C-alpha positions in Angstrom: -11.6 73.9 29.3 -11.6 70.3 30.6 -13.9 69.2 33.3 -12.0 69.3 36.6 -14.0 66.3 37.9 -12.0 64.1 35.5 -8.9 64.8 37.6 -5.4 65.5 36.4 -3.1 62.6 35.4 -0.1 64.5 34.1 2.6 66.6 35.8 4.9 68.5 33.6 8.2 69.8 35.1 10.7 72.4 33.9 13.8 70.3 34.6 15.9 73.3 33.7 15.5 76.7 32.1 18.8 76.4 30.2 18.7 75.9 26.5 21.0 76.1 23.5 18.4 77.8 21.4 16.6 81.2 21.6 13.2 80.4 20.3 11.0 83.5 19.5 8.1 82.1 21.6 10.2 81.3 24.7 10.7 84.6 26.5 11.7 83.8 30.1 14.4 84.1 32.7 17.3 81.7 32.0 19.3 82.5 35.2 17.2 80.5 37.7 18.8 77.3 39.2 17.7 74.0 37.8 15.3 71.8 39.7 16.9 70.1 42.7 16.7 66.4 43.3 14.0 66.7 46.0 11.7 68.7 43.7 12.2 66.3 40.8 11.1 63.5 43.1 8.2 65.6 44.4 6.9 66.0 40.9 7.0 62.2 40.4 5.1 61.9 43.7 2.4 64.3 42.6 1.7 62.3 39.5 1.8 58.9 41.3 -0.5 60.2 44.1 -3.1 61.6 41.6 -5.8 59.1 42.6 -6.1 57.9 38.9 -5.3 54.6 37.3 -2.6 56.2 35.3 0.1 58.9 35.7 2.3 60.7 33.3 5.5 62.7 33.8 6.5 65.2 31.1 10.0 66.5 31.2 10.3 70.0 29.7 12.8 72.9 29.6 14.7 74.8 28.5 16.3 71.7 27.2 15.8 68.8 29.6 18.5 66.6 28.0 21.0 69.1 29.4 20.3 67.2 32.6 19.8 63.8 31.2 21.2 62.1 34.3 18.6 63.7 36.5 15.8 63.0 34.1 16.7 59.3 34.2 17.1 59.2 37.9 13.6 60.7 38.3 12.1 58.1 35.9 13.8 55.3 37.9 12.5 56.8 41.2 9.0 57.0 39.8 9.0 53.5 38.4 10.4 52.0 41.7 7.8 53.8 43.8 5.0 52.8 41.4 6.1 49.2 41.6 6.3 49.3 45.4 3.2 51.3 46.3 0.9 51.6 43.2 1.1 48.2 41.5 -1.0 48.1 38.4 -0.9 51.9 37.9 0.0 52.8 34.3 3.0 55.2 34.3 4.3 57.0 31.2 7.2 59.3 30.5 7.6 61.9 27.8 10.5 64.2 27.0 10.2 67.3 24.9 13.6 68.1 23.3 15.1 70.2 20.6 17.0 67.1 19.5 20.6 68.5 19.7 21.6 66.1 22.4 19.6 63.1 21.1 22.5 60.8 20.4 22.5 57.0 20.6 23.5 56.9 24.2 20.6 59.2 25.2 18.2 57.1 23.2 19.5 53.9 24.7 18.7 55.2 28.2 15.3 56.8 27.3 14.2 53.8 25.3 15.1 51.4 28.2 12.7 53.3 30.3 9.9 53.4 27.8 10.0 57.2 27.3 8.3 58.8 24.3 9.9 61.7 22.6 8.4 65.0 21.5 10.9 66.4 18.9 10.5 70.1 18.6 10.9 71.1 15.0 9.2 73.9 13.1 9.6 72.8 9.5 10.5 75.5 6.9 10.4 78.1 9.7 12.9 76.3 11.9 15.8 78.7 11.8 13.6 81.8 12.0 11.6 80.6 15.0 14.3 78.6 16.8 17.5 80.6 16.3 20.8 79.6 18.0 21.6 81.4 21.2 25.3 81.6 20.2 25.4 84.3 17.5 27.6 83.7 14.5 27.6 79.9 14.6 26.3 77.8 11.8 22.8 76.4 12.4 23.0 72.7 13.5 20.7 71.5 10.7 22.9 68.4 10.2 22.6 67.4 13.9 18.8 67.8 13.8 18.6 65.7 10.6 20.7 63.1 12.2 18.6 63.0 15.4 15.4 62.6 13.3 16.9 59.8 11.2 18.1 58.1 14.3 14.6 58.1 15.8 13.1 56.7 12.6 15.8 54.0 12.2 15.5 52.8 15.8 11.6 52.9 15.7 11.5 55.0 18.9 8.0 56.3 19.6 8.2 60.0 18.8 6.2 62.9 17.5 7.4 66.0 15.7 6.0 68.9 17.8 5.7 72.1 15.7 4.7 75.5 17.0 2.7 77.4 14.4 2.6 81.2 14.2 -0.3 82.9 12.3 2.0 83.7 9.4 3.2 80.1 9.3 -0.2 78.5 8.7 0.3 78.4 5.0 3.4 76.1 5.5 1.8 73.7 8.0 0.4 71.2 5.5 3.5 70.8 3.4 5.9 70.8 6.3 3.8 68.1 8.1 3.8 65.9 5.0 7.6 66.2 4.7 8.0 64.9 8.2 5.6 62.0 7.6 7.3 61.1 4.4 10.6 61.0 6.2 9.2 58.5 8.6 7.8 60.4 11.6 5.1 58.2 13.1 3.2 61.3 14.4 3.1 65.0 14.0 1.6 67.3 16.7 0.8 71.0 16.3 0.5 73.8 18.9 -0.6 77.2 17.8 1.8 79.9 19.1 0.4 81.4 22.3 1.1 85.0 23.3 0.4 86.5 19.9 -2.8 87.7 18.4 -4.7 85.2 16.2 -7.2 86.6 13.7 -10.2 84.3 13.5 -9.6 83.5 9.9 -6.0 82.4 10.6 -7.3 80.2 13.4 -9.8 78.6 11.1 -7.1 78.1 8.4 -4.9 76.5 11.1 -7.4 73.8 12.0 -8.4 73.3 8.4 -4.7 72.6 7.5 -4.4 70.1 10.4 -7.6 68.4 9.2 -6.1 68.1 5.7 -2.9 66.6 7.1 -5.0 63.9 8.8 -7.1 63.2 5.7 -4.0 62.9 3.5 -2.3 60.6 6.0 -5.3 58.4 5.9 -5.4 58.4 2.1 -1.8 57.3 2.1 -2.2 54.7 4.7 0.2 56.4 7.1 0.0 55.3 10.7 -0.9 58.6 12.2 -3.4 59.1 15.1 -5.7 62.0 14.0 -6.6 62.7 17.7 -3.0 63.4 18.5 -2.6 66.1 15.9 -3.3 68.8 18.4 -3.8 69.3 22.1 -7.1 68.4 23.8 -6.3 70.6 26.8 -7.6 73.9 25.5 -7.5 76.9 25.7 -3.7 76.5 26.0 -3.0 79.6 28.1 -5.4 78.4 30.8 -5.4 74.6 30.1 -6.2 72.2 32.8 -2.7 70.9 33.0 -0.1 71.4 35.7 3.5 72.6 35.0 5.9 72.9 37.9 8.6 75.5 37.6 12.2 75.1 38.7 11.4 76.9 42.0 8.5 74.5 42.9 5.6 76.9 42.0 3.0 75.2 39.9 1.0 76.9 37.1 -1.8 76.2 34.7 -1.0 75.4 31.1 1.9 77.1 29.3 2.2 80.0 31.8 5.8 79.0 32.3 8.0 79.2 30.5 6.4 80.6 27.4 4.2 83.4 28.8 6.5 84.7 31.5 7.5 87.9 29.7 4.9 88.1 27.0 1.8 88.0 29.3 3.4 88.4 32.8 0.1 88.8 34.6 -0.6 85.1 33.9 2.0 84.2 36.5 -0.5 85.6 39.1 -3.8 84.5 37.5 -2.6 81.0 36.6 -0.6 80.3 39.8 -1.8 77.2 41.5 0.5 77.1 44.5 3.6 75.5 45.9 4.1 72.0 44.6 6.4 71.1 47.4 3.6 71.5 49.9 0.3 70.8 48.1 -1.2 67.8 46.6 -2.3 67.7 42.9 -5.9 67.9 44.0 -5.1 71.0 46.2 -3.2 72.6 43.4 -5.9 72.2 40.8 -8.5 73.6 43.2 -7.3 77.0 42.1 -7.9 76.4 38.4 -11.6 77.3 37.9 -12.2 80.8 36.6 -8.7 81.1 35.0 -10.0 82.4 31.7 -12.0 85.1 33.4 -9.1 86.1 35.6 -6.7 86.2 32.6 -9.0 88.6 30.7 -9.6 90.8 33.8 -5.9 91.0 34.5 -5.2 92.6 31.1 -8.1 95.0 30.9 -6.7 98.5 30.2 -3.8 97.0 28.1 -5.6 96.9 24.8 -2.8 94.9 22.9 -2.5 92.2 25.6 -6.2 92.0 26.1 -6.6 91.3 22.4 -3.9 88.6 22.6 -5.6 86.9 25.6 -9.0 87.1 23.9 -7.8 85.7 20.6 -5.9 82.9 22.4 -9.0 81.9 24.3 -10.9 81.9 21.0 -8.2 79.7 19.5 -8.8 77.2 22.2 -12.5 77.1 21.3 -11.7 76.7 17.6 -9.4 73.8 18.3 -11.9 72.1 20.6 -14.6 72.4 18.0 -12.3 71.0 15.4 -11.2 68.1 17.6 -14.8 67.2 18.3 -15.4 66.8 14.6 -12.4 64.5 14.0 
């Protein structure tokens, strides 16, 4: 887990819990109201007031582009306040999207604000892992292909973000090369949290990612090997702050991904109310999260194994990253 003395520069926010897809690893309530304007601005304030030379805002969902107007308003608010009160502070924006609403108008607006895009695609496992919520409709593969091609054509900074399940490790290498060959400037992998990872699958996961980096270098592809996977590990207790639609802030990927899979994490990873507390005050609750997560699941053998294996995956990834 990262050293808390380094501070936290990034605030991620669940703009909305609504989404057009029903991904197998997103098991959470969809009926909560979206973030209101005051909370969106508060998330921007938390990042700007972090005491660091840089700040980053990450817009998540659900699908954040369902509320594109509010995303843009928040970016504009953050930029204006940075210019007025924090001159010289580096400010960045990132949007994680399923791509279904990534048309030219959306890209015009996001590109004008310097936002980077994390395009959520799962390669050959796309339809299995990211099924449509509306049953009986044809999968929007053409729309996703068009969004990908649009990003490449316009040279917008983006990365393909793929969630990898233990049984999908075998496909990781080939899927990544397909995206790189099609023009993606970066691929980024996240192992699926909330499922048990056998150690051999974890080692195969980082080995496949290493081979992607090596092949990209061999081909002269402009890929940053240090961006192939997260540095904030273990993911389920990572030193990152995510603010939910109700203003409560949590460590790592507690919300939305773990809400129903490992519900005890909503207690052990709770940092506090982002409407009232500073980023420093919120992250003061972070130390000991791994121990709390394990303790909260003792007596539930299946969930305890999941937590233990996810913590072990974090160590495997950190060790692999250190060798890059």
